Structures are given as C-alpha cells and as structure tokens.
C-alpha positions in Angstrom: -13.7 38.4 14.7 -12.3 34.9 14.3 -10.5 34.2 11.0 -12.3 31.9 8.5 -10.8 28.4 8.7 -9.0 27.2 5.5 -7.6 23.7 5.6 -4.9 24.6 3.0 -3.6 27.4 5.3 -4.5 26.6 8.9 -2.9 23.8 10.9 -5.4 21.2 12.1 -5.7 17.5 13.0 -7.7 14.8 11.3 -8.9 11.4 12.6 -8.3 8.1 10.8 -11.3 5.9 11.8 -9.8 2.8 10.0 -6.7 2.7 12.2 -7.8 4.8 15.2 -5.1 7.5 15.0 -4.8 11.2 14.4 -2.7 13.1 11.9 -1.5 16.7 12.2 -2.0 18.6 8.9 0.5 21.5 8.5 0.0 22.7 4.9 2.1 25.8 5.5 5.3 23.7 5.9 5.5 23.4 2.1 6.4 27.1 1.9 9.7 26.5 3.7 12.9 26.5 1.6 14.4 23.0 1.4 18.1 22.7 2.3 17.9 19.1 3.6 18.8 15.8 2.0 18.4 15.3 -1.7 18.2 11.7 -2.9 20.4 10.6 -5.8 18.9 10.3 -9.2 17.7 6.8 -10.3 19.9 4.6 -12.4 19.2 5.4 -16.0 19.0 1.8 -17.1 18.5 -1.6 -15.5 19.6 -4.7 -17.5 16.7 -6.7 -18.9 18.2 -9.9 -17.8 21.1 -10.4 -15.3 22.1 -14.1 -14.8 23.6 -13.1 -11.4 20.3 -11.5 -10.2 18.6 -14.1 -7.9 15.1 -13.0 -9.0 15.7 -13.4 -12.8 14.4 -16.6 -14.5 17.1 -19.1 -15.0 19.4 -17.6 -12.3 20.9 -19.7 -9.7 20.0 -18.7 -6.1 22.2 -18.9 -3.1 20.9 -22.3 -2.1 21.9 -23.7 -5.5 18.3 -23.9 -6.9 17.6 -22.5 -10.4 14.6 -20.1 -10.9 11.8 -21.3 -13.1 10.3 -18.7 -15.5 8.2 -16.4 -13.4 8.9 -18.6 -10.5 8.4 -17.8 -6.8 10.9 -18.0 -4.1 9.9 -19.7 -0.8 11.4 -19.1 2.6 9.9 -21.0 5.6 10.0 -19.5 9.1 10.6 -22.4 11.6 8.1 -22.8 14.4 9.2 -22.6 18.0 7.6 -22.8 21.4 7.9 -20.1 24.2 7.3 -20.7 27.8 5.0 -18.5 29.8 6.2 -15.0 30.7 7.5 -14.5 34.2 6.4 -10.8 34.3 3.7 -8.7 32.6 6.4 -6.2 31.4 8.4 -9.0 29.6 5.9 -10.7 27.3 6.8 -12.7 24.2 4.9 -15.1 21.9 5.4 -17.7 19.2 5.6 -16.3 15.6 5.3 -18.8 12.8 4.7 -18.3 9.2 5.8 -18.4 5.6 7.5 -15.7 3.4 7.4 -15.7 -0.4 8.8 -13.5 -3.1 6.6 -13.3 -6.2 8.0 -12.0 -9.5 5.7 -10.0 -11.7 7.6 -10.3 -15.0 10.6 -12.1 -16.5 12.3 -8.8 -17.4 14.1 -6.7 -14.8 13.7 -3.4 -16.6 9.9 -3.2 -16.3 7.6 -2.1 -13.5 3.8 -2.6 -13.0 2.8 0.6 -14.9 4.9 -0.5 -17.9 3.3 -3.9 -18.0 0.2 -4.6 -20.1 -3.2 -4.9 -18.5 -3.4 -8.7 -19.1 0.1 -9.0 -17.5 -1.1 -7.1 -14.4 -4.3 -9.2 -14.4 -2.0 -12.3 -14.1 -0.4 -10.7 -11.0 -3.8 -10.1 -9.4 -4.8 -13.7 -10.1 -1.5 -14.8 -8.4 -2.3 -12.6 -5.4 -5.7 -14.2 -5.1 -4.3 -17.7 -5.4 -1.5 -17.2 -2.8 -4.1 -15.6 -0.4 -6.2 -18.7 -0.7 -3.3 -21.1 -0.5 -1.6 -19.6 2.6 -4.9 -18.4 4.1 -6.0 -22.0 4.5 -3.5 -22.3 7.3 -2.6 -18.8 8.5 -4.9 -16.1 10.0 -3.1 -13.2 8.2 -1.6 -13.1 4.6 0.1 -9.8 4.0 0.9 -9.0 0.3 3.1 -6.0 -0.2 5.4 -4.4 -2.7 8.3 -2.1 -1.9 9.2 -0.2 -5.1 12.4 1.7 -5.4 15.6 1.9 -3.4 14.1 4.7 -1.4 11.6 2.2 0.1 14.4 -0.3 0.9 13.9 -2.4 -2.2 17.3 -4.2 -2.7 16.5 -5.7 -6.1 15.2 -3.8 -9.2 13.5 -6.9 -10.6 9.7 -6.3 -10.4 8.4 -8.3 -7.5 6.4 -8.3 -4.3 6.5 -10.2 -1.0 3.9 -12.3 0.8 4.2 -12.9 4.5 1.7 -15.2 6.2 1.7 -15.3 10.0 0.2 -17.3 12.8 -0.9 -14.0 14.4 -2.7 -10.8 13.4 -0.1 -8.0 13.1 -0.7 -4.7 14.9 -2.2 -2.7 12.0 -4.5 -5.6 11.1 -5.7 -5.8 14.7 -6.5 -2.0 14.7 -8.3 -2.3 11.4 -10.3 -5.3 12.7 -11.2 -3.4 15.9 -12.2 -0.2 14.1 -14.2 -1.9 11.3 -16.1 -4.1 13.8 -16.9 -1.2 16.1 -18.2 0.9 13.1 -20.4 -1.9 11.8 -21.7 -2.6 15.3 -22.6 1.1 15.8 -23.8 2.0 12.2 -24.9 -1.3 10.7 -22.7 -1.2 7.6 -19.0 -1.6 6.8 -16.9 1.5 7.5 -15.1 1.5 4.1 -18.4 1.0 2.2 -19.8 4.1 3.7 -16.5 6.0 3.4 -16.3 5.2 -0.3 -19.9 6.4 -0.8 -19.1 9.7 1.0 -16.0 10.3 -1.1 -18.0 9.8 -4.3 -20.5 12.3 -3.1 -18.0 14.9 -1.9 -15.6 14.6 -4.9 -12.8 16.4 -3.1 -10.2 13.6 -2.9 -11.1 11.2 -5.8 -8.2 10.3 -8.0 -9.7 7.7 -10.3 -13.1 5.9 -10.6 -14.1 3.0 -12.7 -17.1 0.7 -12.9 -15.8 -1.5 -10.0 -13.1 0.5 -8.2 -12.3 3.8 -6.5 -8.9 5.4 -6.0 -8.8 8.3 -3.5 -6.5 10.3 -1.3 -7.8 9.5 2.2 -9.1 12.3 4.3 -6.7 11.1 7.0 -3.7 10.5 4.7 -0.2 10.7 6.3 2.2 10.4 3.3 2.0 13.3 0.8 0.6 11.3 -2.2 -0.9 8.4 -0.3 -3.9 6.7 -1.9 -6.5 4.1 -1.0 -7.8 1.6 -3.5 -11.4 0.3 -2.8 -13.8 -2.0 -4.6 -17.3 -0.5 -5.0 -18.9 -3.8 -4.1 -18.7 -5.3 -0.6 -15.7 -7.7 -1.0 -13.9 -9.2 2.0 -10.8 -10.8 0.4 -8.9 -10.9 -2.9 -10.1 -14.4 -4.0 -13.7 -13.1 -3.9 -13.2 -10.7 -6.8 -15.0 -11.7 -10.0 -13.1 -11.9 -13.4 -14.7 -8.6 -14.4 -13.5 -6.9 -11.2 -10.0 -8.3 -11.7 -9.8 -7.0 -15.2 -11.0 -3.6 -14.0 -8.6 -3.6 -11.1 -5.7 -4.3 -13.5 -6.8 -1.3 -15.6 -7.1 1.1 -12.7 -3.8 0.0 -11.2 -2.0 0.7 -14.4 -3.7 4.2 -14.6 -2.8 5.0 -11.0 0.8 3.9 -11.2 1.2 5.8 -14.5 -0.1 8.9 -12.8 2.5 8.4 -10.0 5.3 8.0 -12.5 4.2 11.2 -14.4 4.0 13.2 -11.2 7.7 14.0 -10.9 8.7 12.3 -14.2 10.4 9.4 -12.4 9.8 5.8 -11.6 7.7 6.6 -8.5 8.8 4.8 -5.3 6.2 3.4 -2.8 5.2 0.7 -0.4 1.8 -0.8 -1.1 -0.1 -3.7 0.4 -3.5 -5.4 0.5 -5.7 -5.7 3.6 -8.6 -8.1 3.7 -10.5 -10.1 6.3 -8.5 -12.5 8.4 -8.2 -16.1 7.2 -7.0 -19.4 8.7 -9.1 -21.5 11.0 -11.5 -18.6 11.6 -12.1 -17.8 7.9 -15.7 -19.0 8.1 -16.6 -16.6 10.9 -18.6 -13.4 10.3 -16.2 -10.9 8.8 -18.8 -8.8 7.0 -17.5 -5.7 8.7 -14.3 -6.0 6.6 -13.9 -4.4 3.2 -10.9 -5.3 1.0 -8.6 -2.4 0.3 -5.0 -1.6 -0.8 -2.9 1.2 0.7 -0.2 3.0 -1.4 2.4 4.9 0.6 4.8 6.9 -1.6 7.6 8.9 0.2 8.2 11.7 -2.3 7.2 15.2 -1.3 8.5 18.0 -3.4 10.3 16.4 -6.3 11.8 13.2 -7.6 14.7 13.7 -5.2 13.1 15.2 -2.1 11.2 12.9 0.2 9.1 13.2 3.3 10.9 12.2 6.5 9.0 10.7 9.4 11.2 11.9 12.2 11.2 14.1 15.3 7.5 15.0 15.9 6.3 12.2 13.8 8.3 9.6 15.8 7.7 11.1 19.2 4.2 12.6 19.1 2.0 11.7 16.1 2.0 11.6 12.3 2.2 14.9 10.5 1.7 15.8 6.8 2.9 18.9 4.8 0.0 19.5 2.5 -3.7 18.7 2.7 -5.1 15.6 0.9 -7.3 18.0 -1.1 -4.3 20.0 -2.3 -2.8 16.8 -3.7 -5.4 16.7 -6.4 -5.1 20.3 -7.4 -1.4 21.3 -6.8 0.7 21.6 -10.0 4.4 20.8 -9.9 7.1 23.0 -11.5 7.6 22.5 -15.2 4.3 20.9 -15.8 0.9 22.5 -16.7 -0.9 19.4 -15.5 -2.3 18.9 -12.1 -0.8 16.1 -10.0 -3.7 13.7 -10.2 -5.6 15.2 -13.1 -7.0 12.9 -15.7 
C-alpha cells in the first residue's frame, strides 16, 4: 500500500499563483548536520549619531549637501534614447527613473521594531506620499528595505529605498499577468480570495488584526517568508485610510518584533510593497490588483546560519528546507516558544 503523504516529511512541489512559478519543498533537508558557512555575529552596538554617516541628520554627503533632519536623499537616473535592435536576440530598451533613500528615524541605533507605533505610522504616511508623488509620472514605484549586512545593507542607519521606473519590472509584470488572469477567470482578485482561504484554513496565519493579515504563503521560498495583506480591497498605499494605517503600523511592529525574537537577533530581511501600476495608466481598471508586502528573511537555522539560493535553486527552481506550516509550529533551541506563536 502507498504511504500516507505528509508534507512535513515527503518532498513535493507547490505552485505560486501570484508569480507563476513552482517551489520544491524538501523538509527532510533540515535534518542534515550543518558544516557550511556561519555568518559573523552582529556588531554589539551602533553609534546613535555618526557625523561621518551620510544618512545621519546634519551629516555632509559626498556632493557637499548637508542632510536635513529626517531628510531624504535623491538620485536622478538620466534619460537616454536607444535605437532599434538589429536582431531579436540582442534587444535593449530605455530605462528612466528616480531613486530615493528615505530615512526612518534620526538615530542610527534603532530599527523599525524598536520604533514606536506613531513613528512607524509616519513612515507609512511617507511611503504613501512618495508613491503618489513619483506615481504621477512613473508606471512603477518600488519601495523596499534591505535590513542587515546579510542582505547587502551597507549602512546601519534605519532607511529604505524607493526606485521609480519608466517600465514595469519583471516581477511586477508577472504579478500583473497572474492577477489579471485570475480575476478574468474567477471574478475576484486573487489575493482577496487567497486571504479569505488562509483565514479559513488557519494553517499559516502569523498575525491578524482588524484590517490586516500576516501569513506564511503556501508557496513561500525563503524559510521565514511572510506576506502582509489588507483585509479590504486596496490597490495602492495612498488608498489606505487613517485607521488602516494605524493598524498597519501596529501589526508591522508586532511582526518585526517576532522576527527579532525568533533567533534573538536583529533579524535581517528584504521587504517591499507591490501595488497596482501608476503613471499615465493609473486611471485604468486595476481592480484585479491587491496591495501587499513581501518579507524575505534569509536566516534558516540560527542567527548565523542562512539559506543559500545556489545550485539547484539557481539552475532549476526555488527550493525550501521546511514547510510553511512548520514555520508556525517549530520551536528553536533554547526557547520554549514557537517561532511565530503569539
């Protein structure tokens, strides 16, 4: 007789309907002894203010300008014109846009989970404002935060980046295609139905509030990946009501505190917001879109052992080392708590 399938023990693949890709789930890999790379411990202290840090208020930047308190840095990408391609295998196109760095706080030794809810709410308002400002001209405004040196962050001062582009990036194009196809076939936004299903199944929920859900996606690739969703149908950040923004600040603080408590370290991650395209087509029908944020943390076994996307992941397809359901119930050494327990 065939053995009973157990997701936590048996290798299988899962489909990501939001980005049209598959992930291989190999939960048994966590049983292997680890003799690979161990990351160095984080610096014990970061100075609260460093006059030589180009992101600190009052510091002088490389171009001679002095930062205003909680100021934003601006870097323009210059437009250029490309001629037509002479061969279908050698195609290029113009890429125009704007890049900004947005500081969250005047102090260098804080991170979002250490900030107050009103301070996080101010960050959310700034995200909405910059989406509106740059979205008036550009079809895609990508807000993202790289936290921690492990994620390539070269400056410890709490900040994010905003890249606005004259084109839809690859992942945005895939999410556009997938959400449009789902709406056309099923008559409702993909992520609205997905959120409802996760609320019913209760297998991967991390946090819920009056206006927001945090869950480990069924198709998650990174070990402790999460998806942040509004309960209401919202296409873009500027559409959030004051109450939804307050609630978002609260649930973000709770989520990021859970991350920090997981391995008792300042948890590294890359995160970013995806919403309906903007620019000249902002007035078109984008009802198939649902605003959401992705959190992609690299840590796997401890504060110093990360997940590597190499070999099979680079040459075949994404692969994860424990099931999304295990993430909510697996305890870590030295702690009686569950990873994402309340």
